[in-house]
N, CA, C and O of each residue as an XYZ file, in Angstrom:
464
protein
N       0.729     -1.164      0.068
C       0.035     -0.123      0.158
C       0.935      1.349      0.078
O       0.636      2.378     -0.528
N       1.950      1.105      0.781
C       2.720      2.403      1.079
C       3.481      2.644     -0.550
O       3.804      3.788     -0.870
N       3.656      1.795     -1.246
C       4.468      1.857     -2.418
C       3.359      2.503     -3.471
O       3.729      3.244     -4.381
N       2.031      2.172     -3.275
C       1.160      2.600     -4.326
C       0.811      4.375     -4.148
O       0.661      5.291     -4.956
N       0.785      4.280     -2.803
C       0.619      5.735     -2.185
C       1.827      6.766     -2.536
O       1.686      7.989     -2.565
N       2.953      6.117     -2.781
C       4.071      6.929     -2.962
C       4.203      7.339     -4.385
O       4.651      8.428     -4.742
N       3.704      6.221     -5.321
C       3.390      6.465     -6.824
C       2.479      7.308     -7.009
O       2.578      8.044     -7.991
N       1.414      7.427     -6.172
C       0.271      8.527     -6.621
C       0.957      9.930     -6.285
O       0.856     10.836     -7.113
N       1.548     10.102     -5.268
C       2.220     11.235     -4.769
C       3.113     11.758     -5.821
O       2.955     12.856     -6.354
N       4.119     10.870     -6.114
C       5.177     11.245     -7.322
C       4.447     11.755     -8.414
O       4.672     12.858     -8.913
N       3.370     10.788     -8.883
C       2.686     11.182    -10.115
C       2.085     12.599    -10.191
O       2.149     13.417    -11.108
N       1.458     12.678     -8.940
C       0.761     14.109     -8.985
C       1.886     15.192     -8.765
O       1.757     16.292     -9.302
N       2.940     14.915     -8.019
C       3.895     15.935     -7.951
C       4.614     16.218     -9.322
O       5.013     17.366     -9.521
N       4.824     15.167    -10.364
C       5.334     15.583    -11.512
C       4.306     15.995    -12.502
O       4.689     16.376    -13.608
N       3.018     15.958    -12.215
C       1.862     16.667    -13.126
C       2.066     17.855    -12.739
O       2.272     18.647    -13.659
N       2.084     18.287    -11.667
C       1.934     19.627    -11.176
C       3.195     20.529    -11.667
O       3.164     21.696    -12.061
N       4.341     19.639    -11.531
C       5.585     20.529    -12.091
C       5.636     20.860    -13.618
O       6.089     21.908    -14.078
N       5.108     19.816    -14.350
C       4.907     19.888    -15.723
C       3.859     21.069    -16.008
O       4.138     21.802    -16.956
N       2.893     21.285    -15.418
C       1.774     21.992    -15.762
C       2.258     23.471    -15.375
O       1.826     24.394    -16.067
N       3.180     23.770    -14.250
C       3.545     24.860    -13.822
C       4.546     25.369    -15.034
O       4.397     26.451    -15.602
N       5.475     24.522    -15.308
C       6.525     24.933    -16.476
C       5.936     25.135    -17.676
O       6.173     26.168    -18.302
N       5.083     24.171    -18.160
C       4.449     24.600    -19.484
C       3.516     25.829    -19.361
O       3.410     26.481    -20.400
N       2.863     26.241    -18.357
C       2.033     27.454    -18.321
C       2.938     28.658    -18.148
O       2.624     29.750    -18.622
N       4.107     28.456    -17.442
C       5.116     29.383    -17.389
C       5.663     29.859    -18.712
O       5.695     31.045    -19.039
N       6.108     28.814    -19.480
C       6.504     29.025    -20.927
C       5.714     29.715    -21.892
O       6.172     30.524    -22.699
N       4.448     29.360    -21.787
C       3.538     29.796    -22.633
C       3.371     31.290    -22.515
O       3.307     32.055    -23.478
N       3.301     31.669    -21.112
C       2.915     33.194    -20.788
C       4.369     33.905    -21.095
O       4.365     35.103    -21.379
N       5.310     33.357    -21.054
C       6.472     34.059    -21.522
C       6.597     34.197    -23.075
O       7.316     35.111    -23.480
N       5.974     33.388    -23.997
C       5.993     33.566    -25.458
C       4.820     34.593    -25.400
O       5.082     35.692    -25.888
N       3.681     34.433    -24.930
C       2.617     35.400    -25.163
C       3.004     36.733    -25.008
O       2.700     37.566    -25.862
N       3.713     37.056    -23.897
C       4.347     38.262    -23.598
C       5.229     38.688    -24.449
O       5.035     39.811    -24.915
N       6.072     38.152    -24.756
C       7.025     38.303    -25.946
C       6.304     38.749    -27.242
O       6.634     39.766    -27.852
N       5.351     37.970    -27.605
C       4.673     37.934    -28.946
C       3.961     39.384    -28.838
O       4.020     40.117    -29.824
N       3.343     39.785    -27.766
C       2.399     40.745    -27.895
C       3.048     42.098    -27.208
O       2.270     43.000    -26.899
N       4.247     42.229    -27.002
C       4.876     43.367    -26.572
C       4.867     44.338    -27.573
O       4.942     43.935    -28.734
N       4.772     45.832    -27.307
C       4.568     46.948    -28.261
C       6.346     47.084    -28.719
O       7.288     46.698    -28.028
N       6.416     47.720    -30.020
C       7.663     47.709    -30.418
C       8.292     48.948    -29.525
O       7.598     49.868    -29.092
N       9.627     48.835    -29.331
C      10.318     49.993    -28.626
C      10.726     51.277    -29.255
O      11.020     52.265    -28.580
N      10.740     51.254    -30.483
C      11.100     52.162    -31.470
C       9.937     52.637    -32.361
O       9.079     51.914    -32.867
N      10.040     53.857    -32.459
C       8.944     54.471    -33.338
C       9.475     54.004    -34.978
O      10.643     53.931    -35.358
N       8.214     53.720    -35.789
C       8.491     53.396    -37.060
C       8.259     55.047    -37.953
O       7.265     55.730    -37.706
N       9.124     55.418    -38.784
C       9.041     56.618    -39.549
C       8.733     56.101    -40.998
O       9.429     55.243    -41.541
N       7.805     56.597    -41.495
C       7.477     56.094    -43.070
C       8.544     57.001    -43.864
O       8.778     58.191    -43.652
N       9.056     56.279    -44.696
C       9.956     56.595    -45.735
C       9.381     57.679    -46.766
O       8.412     57.217    -47.368
N       9.639     58.731    -47.066
C       9.177     59.734    -47.941
C       9.997     59.564    -49.349
O      11.224     59.652    -49.306
N       9.391     59.342    -50.491
C      10.117     59.293    -51.826
C      10.870     60.551    -52.141
O      10.545     61.614    -51.613
N      11.953     60.452    -53.059
C      12.650     61.528    -53.279
C      11.614     62.578    -54.383
O      11.606     63.809    -54.407
N      10.975     61.835    -55.047
C      10.296     62.538    -55.946
C       8.973     63.388    -55.040
O       8.409     64.375    -55.511
N       8.704     62.920    -53.976
C       7.534     63.209    -53.326
C       8.275     64.662    -52.324
O       7.648     65.689    -52.064
N       9.666     64.387    -51.919
C      10.291     65.633    -51.241
C      10.490     66.506    -52.307
O      10.133     67.648    -52.017
N      10.964     66.375    -53.522
C      11.141     67.510    -54.509
C       9.810     68.271    -54.907
O       9.672     69.480    -55.090
N       8.937     67.341    -54.990
C       7.313     68.067    -55.305
C       7.111     69.077    -54.226
O       6.701     70.194    -54.540
N       7.357     68.786    -53.009
C       7.020     69.575    -51.702
C       7.945     70.765    -51.779
O       7.519     71.895    -51.538
N       9.255     70.527    -52.124
C      10.214     71.714    -52.068
C       9.724     72.376    -53.231
O       9.491     73.542    -52.912
N       9.469     72.185    -54.381
C       9.150     73.013    -55.460
C       7.866     73.993    -55.191
O       7.816     75.195    -55.455
N       6.749     73.118    -54.549
C       5.768     73.842    -54.273
C       5.788     74.639    -53.062
O       4.783     75.340    -52.948
N       6.660     74.743    -52.097
C       7.141     75.556    -51.072
C       7.711     76.897    -51.780
O       7.310     78.030    -51.514
N       8.651     76.595    -52.668
C       9.224     77.735    -53.362
C       8.246     78.469    -54.231
O       8.350     79.689    -54.359
N       7.281     77.777    -54.848
C       6.275     78.590    -55.844
C       5.213     79.348    -54.849
O       4.659     80.376    -55.240
N       4.991     78.891    -53.753
C       4.248     79.587    -52.897
C       4.711     80.632    -51.856
O       3.957     81.180    -51.052
N       6.115     80.855    -51.973
C       6.503     81.988    -51.268
C       6.724     83.149    -52.295
O       7.327     83.046    -53.363
N       6.144     84.246    -51.800
C       5.987     85.522    -52.676
C       7.380     85.876    -53.111
O       7.546     86.264    -54.267
N       8.322     85.783    -52.343
C       9.715     86.245    -52.581
C      10.701     85.316    -53.420
O      11.843     85.646    -53.739
N      10.108     84.148    -53.720
C      10.911     83.425    -54.413
C      10.246     82.584    -55.691
O      10.881     81.719    -56.294
N       8.998     82.926    -55.987
C       8.244     82.128    -56.873
C       8.780     82.729    -58.250
O       8.675     81.963    -59.208
N       9.293     83.880    -58.475
C       9.631     84.381    -59.626
C      10.910     83.846    -60.205
O      11.177     84.201    -61.353
N      11.824     82.963    -59.514
C      12.889     82.663    -59.791
C      12.814     81.066    -60.076
O      12.132     80.205    -59.521
N      13.848     80.963    -61.243
C      14.073     79.544    -61.781
C      14.806     78.772    -60.970
O      15.973     78.732    -61.357
N      14.545     77.957    -59.724
C      15.208     77.399    -58.957
C      14.827     75.737    -59.136
O      13.757     75.176    -58.900
N      16.227     75.118    -59.690
C      15.969     73.633    -59.979
C      16.172     72.871    -58.466
O      17.019     73.182    -57.628
N      15.150     71.779    -58.352
C      15.488     71.058    -57.228
C      15.753     69.580    -57.704
O      15.043     69.058    -58.562
N      16.674     69.015    -57.181
C      16.980     67.691    -57.252
C      16.917     66.942    -55.945
O      17.339     67.654    -55.033
N      16.591     65.931    -55.606
C      16.730     65.132    -54.441
C      17.116     63.545    -54.829
O      16.786     62.816    -55.765
N      17.966     63.369    -53.667
C      18.732     61.943    -53.750
C      18.748     61.445    -52.438
O      19.595     61.940    -51.694
N      18.004     60.575    -51.980
C      17.714     59.901    -50.524
C      17.796     61.076    -49.574
O      18.651     61.194    -48.696
N      16.835     61.923    -49.833
C      16.741     63.159    -48.777
C      17.460     64.131    -48.968
O      17.153     65.149    -48.349
N      18.441     64.172    -49.712
C      19.469     65.279    -49.907
C      19.189     66.122    -50.967
O      19.360     65.766    -52.132
N      18.730     67.321    -50.622
C      18.026     68.267    -51.519
C      19.272     69.326    -52.249
O      20.060     69.979    -51.565
N      19.252     69.330    -53.556
C      20.367     70.127    -54.101
C      19.305     71.126    -54.890
O      18.298     70.784    -55.509
N      19.861     72.551    -54.672
C      19.125     73.790    -55.303
C      20.243     74.388    -56.138
O      21.399     74.664    -55.817
N      19.591     74.519    -57.316
C      20.593     75.305    -58.485
C      19.563     76.396    -58.894
O      18.337     76.343    -58.805
N      20.383     77.441    -59.384
C      19.795     78.626    -60.052
C      20.223     79.922    -59.459
O      21.068     80.051    -58.573
N      19.438     81.020    -60.140
C      20.112     82.286    -59.632
C      18.831     83.182    -58.950
O      17.678     83.198    -59.382
N      19.325     83.890    -57.822
C      18.353     84.685    -57.186
C      18.853     86.059    -57.050
O      19.945     86.216    -57.597
N      18.360     87.107    -56.470
C      18.852     88.486    -56.492
C      19.857     88.601    -55.520
O      20.942     89.127    -55.767
N      19.496     88.051    -54.227
C      20.258     88.636    -53.049
C      20.402     87.204    -52.187
O      19.692     86.205    -52.304
N      21.511     87.407    -51.306
C      21.669     86.406    -50.185
C      20.399     86.338    -49.123
O      20.188     85.309    -48.480
N      19.712     87.319    -49.014
C      18.529     87.152    -47.939
C      17.536     85.954    -48.530
O      16.957     85.139    -47.812
N      17.454     86.010    -49.994
C      16.586     85.072    -50.692
C      17.071     83.701    -50.547
O      16.318     82.755    -50.316
N      18.485     83.594    -50.702
C      18.977     82.075    -50.573
C      18.768     81.641    -49.017
O      18.365     80.508    -48.751
N      19.035     82.512    -48.090
C      18.679     82.293    -46.873
C      17.245     82.030    -46.563
O      17.022     81.271    -45.619
N      16.350     82.485    -47.143
C      14.870     82.220    -46.913
C      14.557     80.839    -47.627
O      13.880     79.953    -47.105
N      15.058     80.776    -48.718
C      14.795     79.343    -49.400
C      15.189     78.432    -48.523
O      14.387     77.550    -48.216
N      16.476     78.454    -47.951
C      17.082     77.231    -47.262
C      16.204     77.193    -46.051
O      15.864     76.071    -45.677
N      15.706     78.410    -45.257
C      14.985     78.215    -44.099
C      13.496     77.445    -44.394
O      12.904     76.775    -43.547
N      13.094     77.652    -45.571
C      11.761     77.232    -45.922
C      11.835     75.790    -46.009
O      11.056     75.047    -45.411
N      12.910     75.345    -46.862
C      13.180     73.776    -47.214
C      13.405     73.049    -45.950
O      12.919     71.948    -45.693
N      14.133     73.701    -45.220
C      14.632     72.992    -43.832
C      13.176     72.525    -43.165
O      13.239     71.517    -42.461
N      12.199     72.999    -43.278
C      10.933     73.015    -42.661
C      10.371     71.609    -43.093
O       9.747     70.924    -42.283
N      10.619     71.157    -44.482
C       9.775     70.263    -45.252
C      10.139     68.816    -44.636
O      11.296     68.505    -44.351
N       9.051     67.985    -44.465
C       9.360     66.666    -44.034
C      10.105     65.834    -45.195
O       9.792     65.948    -46.380
N      11.033     65.060    -44.770
C      11.928     64.206    -45.580
C      13.170     64.704    -46.420
O      13.906     64.172    -47.251
N      13.085     65.942    -45.848
C      14.504     66.630    -46.356
C      15.460     66.384    -45.194
O      15.079     66.671    -44.059
N      16.650     65.886    -45.390
C      17.828     65.408    -44.535
C      18.794     66.607    -44.845
O      19.146     67.262    -43.864
N      19.161     66.898    -45.797
C      20.382     67.882    -45.970
C      20.076     68.733    -47.376
O      19.647     68.230    -48.414
N      20.375     70.041    -47.178
C      20.456     70.904    -48.316
C      21.842     71.279    -48.757
O      22.776     71.674    -48.059
N      21.793     71.078    -50.047
C      23.034     71.378    -50.884
C      22.607     72.804    -51.540
O      21.570     72.836    -52.202
N      23.243     73.769    -51.402
C      23.082     75.212    -51.633
C      23.980     75.417    -52.859
O      25.178     75.640    -52.686
N      23.416     75.345    -54.179
C      24.223     75.974    -55.190
C      23.560     76.990    -55.882
O      23.724     77.150    -57.092
N      22.772     77.736    -55.156
C      22.118     78.805    -55.634
C      23.319     80.157    -55.839
O      24.300     80.315    -55.113
N      22.991     80.908    -56.840
C      23.970     82.027    -57.087
C      23.437     83.457    -57.124
O      22.244     83.549    -57.410
N      24.052     84.503    -56.906
C      23.190     85.700    -57.069
C      23.622     86.207    -58.371
O      24.749     86.043    -58.839
N      22.539     86.912    -58.997
C      22.572     87.487    -60.308
C      23.477     88.702    -60.250
O      23.558     89.325    -59.192
N      24.084     89.035    -61.199
C      24.780     90.247    -61.320
C      23.816     91.228    -61.998
O      22.991     90.952    -62.869
N      24.084     92.498    -61.410
C      23.337     93.499    -61.646
C      24.026     94.464    -62.551
O      24.661     95.341    -61.966
N      24.034     94.482    -63.579
C      24.856     95.313    -64.347
C      24.181     96.391    -65.362
O      24.894     97.128    -66.043
């Protein structure tokens, strides 16, 4: 009789240990699977969209819309070429473009017209 009681106690104990271990493992997997991401995902903006936004901003600016400023974008790096009347217009264009989403770097190749 004592042997049978020991077998029942042992079997019950093993069943309990297996249940605890399997439940604990499942909870760990669930917690890992449902954990929110720790980093913020930023949507990439295409170069053509960045160029379009830059050109639109230049056309909507009263002091810059009359100038032929070419815009080229590669991997968020915006290159400006063309001629304007003075340095303050170059500064204004750079300040305006810096605020546009997707612009990483501005390469200013704008020149000032000679007034002869």
